[in-house]
C-alpha positions, 0 to 999 in steps of 0.5 A, a space after each residue: 658269325 656273319 656280319 655286314 656293316 653298311 655294305 654298298 656295291 655297284 655293278 655296271 653303274 647300278 647300285 646293287 647293295 645299298 647300305 646293307 646291315 646284316 648279322 647271321 648267328 651261328 647255327 641259323 638257317 638264314 634265308 635271303 629272298 627277293 625278286 630277280 636283281 634285288 641283290 641276293 646272289 651279290 650278297 652271297 658272293 660278298 661272304 666268300 669275297 667273290 665280290 668286294 664292297 665299294 664301301 662297308 665291311 663284311 665279317 666272318 667271325 673276327 675276320 674281315 673277309 672284305 679286306 683279307 688277302 692271301 692265306 688269310 682269305 684262303 683260311 676264311 674261305 675254307 670255312 665255307 661249303 657252297 651249293 651252286 645253283 646248277 650244282 656245277 658238277 664236272 660232267 666227265 667224272 663220276 658223282 663220287 669223284 665230283 664229291 671227293 674233288 675238294 679233298 683231292 685239290 686241297 689236301 694230301 689225303 690218299 685216294 682210298 680215304 677220299 673215296 671213303 669220305 665221298 661215299 659217306 657224304 653221298 650216304 648222308 644225302 641219300 645217294 649211297 648207290 650213285 658213286 659210280 654214276 655220271 652226272 648225265 645219268 642223274 636227275 636234277 634233284 640228284 645232281 643237287 644232292 651230289 653238289 651238297 655232298 661235295 659242299 660238306 665233304 670238307 666239314 665246313 662251318 657255313 654252307 651257302 646255297 644259291 637257289 637250291 630248289 630252282 628248276 625242281 618239281 615241288 616234291 623234290 624241292 621239299 625233299 631238298 628243304 628237309 635235307 638242308 634242315 637235317 644237315 643243320 641239325 646233324 652237323 650244326 652248320 650255319 646255312 645261308 640260302 638265297 632263293 625265290 622260293 618262299 615255301 622253302 623259307 617259311 618251312 625251314 628258315 630260322 629267319 628271313 630277310 627280304 632284299 628290294 633294290 639292294 636294301 633289306 625291307 624286312 627281317 624276322 622269323 617266318 611268323 614275323 615275315 608272313 605278318 609283315 605289313 611291308 607292301 613289297 613283302 605282301 606282293 611277294 607273298 601273294 605272288 606265290 599264293 601265300 597270304 596271312 589267312 588260311 592254311 599257311 597262317 595255321 602252319 606258321 602258328 604250329 
Protein backbone atom coordinates (compact mmCIF):
# COMPACT_ATOMS: atom_id res chain seq x y z
CA UNK A 1 0.00 0.00 0.00
CA UNK A 2 2.83 2.45 0.89
CA UNK A 3 6.06 2.15 -1.07
CA UNK A 4 9.26 4.21 -1.07
CA UNK A 5 11.58 3.76 -4.05
CA UNK A 6 15.13 5.07 -3.56
CA UNK A 7 13.97 8.24 -1.81
CA UNK A 8 16.59 10.92 -1.20
CA UNK A 9 15.98 14.17 0.67
CA UNK A 10 18.25 16.98 1.80
CA UNK A 11 17.22 19.72 4.23
CA UNK A 12 19.44 22.72 4.93
CA UNK A 13 22.25 21.03 3.06
CA UNK A 14 22.10 17.86 5.16
CA UNK A 15 21.08 14.47 3.76
CA UNK A 16 18.05 13.35 5.80
CA UNK A 17 16.88 10.41 3.68
CA UNK A 18 19.59 8.52 1.85
CA UNK A 19 18.08 6.09 -0.67
CA UNK A 20 15.18 4.76 1.41
CA UNK A 21 13.43 1.67 0.02
CA UNK A 22 10.39 0.66 2.04
CA UNK A 23 7.10 -1.18 1.61
CA UNK A 24 4.24 -1.20 4.13
CA UNK A 25 1.42 -3.67 3.62
CA UNK A 26 -2.31 -2.97 4.18
CA UNK A 27 -3.40 -3.67 7.76
CA UNK A 28 0.09 -3.43 9.25
CA UNK A 29 1.07 -1.58 12.38
CA UNK A 30 4.43 -0.42 11.11
CA UNK A 31 6.85 1.34 13.45
CA UNK A 32 9.70 3.61 12.37
CA UNK A 33 12.22 4.09 15.17
CA UNK A 34 15.57 5.79 15.54
CA UNK A 35 17.43 8.55 17.32
CA UNK A 36 16.60 12.25 16.92
CA UNK A 37 17.49 13.48 13.45
CA UNK A 38 17.49 10.01 11.91
CA UNK A 39 14.77 10.95 9.38
CA UNK A 40 11.67 9.42 11.00
CA UNK A 41 9.28 12.38 10.82
CA UNK A 42 10.65 13.35 7.40
CA UNK A 43 9.69 9.88 6.18
CA UNK A 44 6.18 10.33 7.56
CA UNK A 45 5.78 13.74 5.89
CA UNK A 46 6.65 12.26 2.49
CA UNK A 47 3.65 9.94 2.74
CA UNK A 48 1.21 12.85 2.61
CA UNK A 49 3.38 15.09 0.42
CA UNK A 50 4.19 17.62 3.11
CA UNK A 51 7.68 17.06 1.72
CA UNK A 52 8.69 16.02 -1.79
CA UNK A 53 11.73 13.78 -2.51
CA UNK A 54 14.75 15.31 -4.19
CA UNK A 55 14.82 12.04 -6.10
CA UNK A 56 12.94 8.75 -5.92
CA UNK A 57 9.21 8.12 -5.62
CA UNK A 58 6.61 7.51 -2.95
CA UNK A 59 3.54 5.45 -3.83
CA UNK A 60 0.22 5.12 -2.03
CA UNK A 61 -1.37 2.12 -3.66
CA UNK A 62 -1.28 2.79 -7.41
CA UNK A 63 -0.89 6.55 -6.95
CA UNK A 64 2.48 8.29 -6.96
CA UNK A 65 1.94 10.84 -4.21
CA UNK A 66 5.37 12.41 -4.75
CA UNK A 67 4.27 13.55 -8.23
CA UNK A 68 0.57 14.20 -7.56
CA UNK A 69 -1.00 17.64 -7.91
CA UNK A 70 -4.34 19.33 -7.31
CA UNK A 71 -7.39 17.13 -6.88
CA UNK A 72 -5.37 13.94 -7.27
CA UNK A 73 -3.22 14.95 -4.30
CA UNK A 74 -6.32 15.92 -2.29
CA UNK A 75 -7.84 12.51 -2.99
CA UNK A 76 -4.69 10.71 -1.85
CA UNK A 77 -4.52 12.80 1.33
CA UNK A 78 -8.16 12.01 2.09
CA UNK A 79 -7.08 8.39 2.64
CA UNK A 80 -5.04 9.45 5.68
CA UNK A 81 -5.71 10.43 9.26
CA UNK A 82 -2.89 12.00 11.28
CA UNK A 83 -2.24 12.14 15.02
CA UNK A 84 0.26 14.94 15.55
CA UNK A 85 2.88 14.81 18.30
CA UNK A 86 1.18 17.42 20.51
CA UNK A 87 -2.36 16.39 19.41
CA UNK A 88 -2.63 19.87 17.77
CA UNK A 89 -6.04 20.67 19.24
CA UNK A 90 -7.53 24.14 18.83
CA UNK A 91 -7.68 25.54 22.34
CA UNK A 92 -10.67 27.84 21.74
CA UNK A 93 -13.16 25.09 20.82
CA UNK A 94 -14.34 22.04 22.73
CA UNK A 95 -13.00 18.52 22.39
CA UNK A 96 -16.09 17.49 20.43
CA UNK A 97 -15.77 20.44 18.06
CA UNK A 98 -12.10 19.58 17.51
CA UNK A 99 -13.07 16.03 16.58
CA UNK A 100 -15.78 17.18 14.17
CA UNK A 101 -13.64 19.86 12.52
CA UNK A 102 -12.43 17.77 9.53
CA UNK A 103 -16.03 16.98 8.56
CA UNK A 104 -17.08 20.61 9.03
CA UNK A 105 -14.28 21.76 6.72
CA UNK A 106 -14.43 19.04 4.07
CA UNK A 107 -18.06 17.97 3.82
CA UNK A 108 -21.58 19.37 3.63
CA UNK A 109 -22.87 17.22 6.47
CA UNK A 110 -25.32 19.01 8.79
CA UNK A 111 -24.03 20.06 12.20
CA UNK A 112 -26.22 17.58 14.10
CA UNK A 113 -24.78 14.68 12.08
CA UNK A 114 -21.21 15.86 12.63
CA UNK A 115 -21.88 16.09 16.37
CA UNK A 116 -23.29 12.55 16.38
CA UNK A 117 -20.22 11.19 14.58
CA UNK A 118 -17.87 13.13 16.87
CA UNK A 119 -19.55 11.62 19.93
CA UNK A 120 -19.24 8.13 18.39
CA UNK A 121 -15.50 8.59 17.77
CA UNK A 122 -14.91 9.96 21.25
CA UNK A 123 -16.70 6.91 22.64
CA UNK A 124 -14.44 4.69 20.54
CA UNK A 125 -11.37 6.16 22.27
CA UNK A 126 -13.01 6.00 25.71
CA UNK A 127 -13.88 9.69 26.12
CA UNK A 128 -17.68 9.68 25.90
CA UNK A 129 -17.98 12.38 28.56
CA UNK A 130 -15.37 14.75 27.13
CA UNK A 131 -17.39 16.24 24.25
CA UNK A 132 -18.01 19.63 25.91
CA UNK A 133 -14.67 19.89 27.71
CA UNK A 134 -12.07 22.41 26.56
CA UNK A 135 -8.57 21.15 25.70
CA UNK A 136 -7.12 22.94 28.75
CA UNK A 137 -9.31 20.74 30.96
CA UNK A 138 -7.82 17.53 29.54
CA UNK A 139 -4.70 15.61 30.53
CA UNK A 140 -1.96 14.93 28.00
CA UNK A 141 -3.23 11.39 27.42
CA UNK A 142 -6.79 12.62 26.96
CA UNK A 143 -5.68 15.21 24.43
CA UNK A 144 -3.88 12.49 22.48
CA UNK A 145 -7.09 10.43 22.45
CA UNK A 146 -9.14 13.42 21.27
CA UNK A 147 -6.59 13.92 18.50
CA UNK A 148 -6.95 10.28 17.56
CA UNK A 149 -10.75 10.56 17.48
CA UNK A 150 -10.34 13.50 15.10
CA UNK A 151 -7.92 11.47 12.95
CA UNK A 152 -10.42 8.64 12.45
CA UNK A 153 -13.65 10.62 11.97
CA UNK A 154 -13.14 10.71 8.19
CA UNK A 155 -12.81 6.89 8.12
CA UNK A 156 -9.24 6.87 6.77
CA UNK A 157 -7.50 3.81 5.38
CA UNK A 158 -4.17 4.84 6.91
CA UNK A 159 -3.38 6.53 10.22
CA UNK A 160 -0.03 8.24 10.76
CA UNK A 161 1.14 8.65 14.35
CA UNK A 162 3.92 11.12 15.14
CA UNK A 163 5.39 10.24 18.57
CA UNK A 164 2.00 9.20 20.05
CA UNK A 165 3.43 8.42 23.52
CA UNK A 166 5.80 11.39 23.74
CA UNK A 167 5.50 13.22 27.06
CA UNK A 168 3.19 10.63 28.60
CA UNK A 169 3.75 8.53 31.71
CA UNK A 170 4.35 4.78 31.21
CA UNK A 171 0.81 3.74 32.21
CA UNK A 172 -0.81 6.23 29.82
CA UNK A 173 1.68 5.30 27.09
CA UNK A 174 0.67 1.66 27.29
CA UNK A 175 -3.01 2.68 27.16
CA UNK A 176 -2.30 4.57 23.93
CA UNK A 177 -0.56 1.45 22.58
CA UNK A 178 -3.64 -0.63 23.33
CA UNK A 179 -5.84 1.96 21.62
CA UNK A 180 -3.70 1.96 18.46
CA UNK A 181 -3.84 -1.83 18.38
CA UNK A 182 -7.60 -1.99 18.98
CA UNK A 183 -8.28 0.53 16.17
CA UNK A 184 -6.24 -1.61 13.78
CA UNK A 185 -8.28 -4.66 14.72
CA UNK A 186 -11.70 -2.98 14.82
CA UNK A 187 -11.35 -0.63 11.84
CA UNK A 188 -8.85 -2.55 9.72
CA UNK A 189 -6.66 0.50 9.22
CA UNK A 190 -3.00 0.58 8.32
CA UNK A 191 -1.01 2.30 11.07
CA UNK A 192 2.40 3.93 10.63
CA UNK A 193 3.99 5.02 13.90
CA UNK A 194 7.08 7.20 14.33
CA UNK A 195 8.53 6.93 17.83
CA UNK A 196 11.55 6.72 20.11
CA UNK A 197 9.55 4.35 22.34
CA UNK A 198 10.78 0.81 21.70
CA UNK A 199 8.49 -0.54 24.40
CA UNK A 200 5.51 0.51 22.25
CA UNK A 201 7.08 -0.92 19.10
CA UNK A 202 7.85 -4.30 20.64
CA UNK A 203 4.37 -4.51 22.14
CA UNK A 204 2.15 -3.84 19.10
CA UNK A 205 4.17 -3.58 15.88
CA UNK A 206 3.79 -6.06 13.06
CA UNK A 207 7.18 -4.86 11.79
CA UNK A 208 9.80 -2.35 12.92
CA UNK A 209 12.19 -0.33 10.76
CA UNK A 210 15.13 1.53 12.26
CA UNK A 211 16.51 4.61 10.54
CA UNK A 212 20.05 5.82 11.16
CA UNK A 213 21.54 8.76 9.26
CA UNK A 214 18.72 8.53 6.72
CA UNK A 215 19.17 4.83 5.95
CA UNK A 216 17.22 1.79 7.06
CA UNK A 217 19.64 -0.30 9.09
CA UNK A 218 17.16 -2.90 10.35
CA UNK A 219 13.72 -4.09 9.31
CA UNK A 220 11.71 -7.00 10.65
CA UNK A 221 9.19 -8.32 13.12
CA UNK A 222 9.64 -7.47 16.82
CA UNK A 223 11.18 -10.92 17.30
CA UNK A 224 13.67 -10.31 14.47
CA UNK A 225 14.38 -6.75 15.58
CA UNK A 226 15.28 -7.61 19.15
CA UNK A 227 17.64 -10.34 17.93
CA UNK A 228 19.37 -8.09 15.38
CA UNK A 229 23.16 -8.07 15.49
CA UNK A 230 23.31 -4.54 14.09
CA UNK A 231 25.35 -2.33 16.42
CA UNK A 232 22.98 0.65 16.13
CA UNK A 233 19.97 -1.51 16.96
CA UNK A 234 21.69 -2.99 20.00
CA UNK A 235 22.71 0.48 21.24
CA UNK A 236 19.11 1.65 20.86
CA UNK A 237 17.77 -1.39 22.71
CA UNK A 238 20.28 -1.12 25.52
CA UNK A 239 19.60 2.61 25.95
CA UNK A 240 16.03 1.66 26.85
CA UNK A 241 17.16 -1.22 29.09
CA UNK A 242 15.96 -3.83 26.61
CA UNK A 243 18.29 -6.76 25.91
CA UNK A 244 18.06 -10.16 24.25
CA UNK A 245 17.95 -11.74 27.67
CA UNK A 246 15.37 -11.97 30.42
CA UNK A 247 11.78 -10.79 30.48
CA UNK A 248 11.75 -9.07 27.07
CA UNK A 249 13.07 -12.17 25.33
CA UNK A 250 10.37 -14.28 27.00
CA UNK A 251 7.66 -11.74 26.17
CA UNK A 252 8.65 -11.61 22.50
CA UNK A 253 8.73 -15.41 22.32
CA UNK A 254 5.12 -15.77 23.53
